[in-house]
N, C-alpha and C positions, 0 to 999 in steps of 0.2 A: 661807345652806349655812353649816354648820359645818363648817371647815376645820381638817383634825387635823394636830398638829404633834407632832416630838419634842422632848425637852427642852430642844435647842439651837436649836430654831425650823425644822427640815429638816422638809418636807412627808414625811405617811405613806405618802399615794398622790399620784404626780407628776401625776395626770389630776385632781386638785384645784387644780391651778395656773391663774390667769388675772392679765392685767398688773398690774392692782389690787393684789395680792399683792407681785408683784415690784417694786412701787413703795415698796409699805409696809414691804420687806424692806429694801430698799436705805435707806429713810429711817433707819431703826435704825442707819445706820452712819453718817448724814447725805451720801450718796451719792448725786447728780443723777444720773439716769439721761440719756442722749443717745444720740442714732443710733447711734454706735458699740458702746455698749455693749446696745444693743436688739439691735445686728448679732448678738454674740455671745451673746443670752440666746436668739433665737430660732433660732440655729443647734446650740447645747444642746439644746434641744427637738426640733427636725427629727430631729435624727441620733437622737437618745433614741426618737423614734417609730417612727423606718427600724427599728432594731437592736432595741428594750429594753434598753440597757444606756446606761448614762452614760457622754458620749464623753471620752477622757483628753484630755489637752489638746495633745499631740502630733497627736491628730486635728484638734482645733482650726485649729491652726495648718497644719496641710496645708489644709484649709478654706477658710481664712481666705487663706492663698497664692494658691488658684485664683480668691476671690470679690473681693479688694481688691490683692493683688498681693503680693512676699516684703518692700518695705520695711515694713510694719506688719503680717506675719506674726509678730512674736516674741514671744516671752517675756514680754520687757521692754514691748513694748506691751500683753497680755493682763493684766501683774501692774500696770502705770498705771493701769487700765482698773479692776480689783480690786484692791485694795491689801491684803488681808486675803487675797489666794489666789484661784484660779481654783476650786479644791472647795470652799474654805470660805464664798467670798463667790459666786461667777461661778454656782457651778450651786446654790448656797441660793437666790438670786434667781431661778434659770430653773425653781424647785420640783423639783429632781431630790431624792431621798432622800441620806440622809449619805454621804458617798463610803466605802468601804471601809478605807480607810486610816486617815479617822479613827475610826469604829468601832476598830480594831485598837489607837489610841496611846491609848486610852482605859485 
């Protein structure tokens, strides 16, 4: 299957995503995915599947509080996992389209 991405490597169709795609994108920034990364990646995918909207970081933090507790449900925790940013790296690895804010910044 030919997976189409934009010029920044974001998927054009989030339905084309699979875990192999996630690993290949993570490897581009020398990021080795662990269970904590996968927790957030799958959370992004599930929330997107439910709403059709890429979840904002605050939505991810709210869901993390419910699943892993408040100690790790912080921006600092998410940015430690995805040092290039939630939208730029986390959502890209999760197969989302480029976040609107990034489009507006271009």
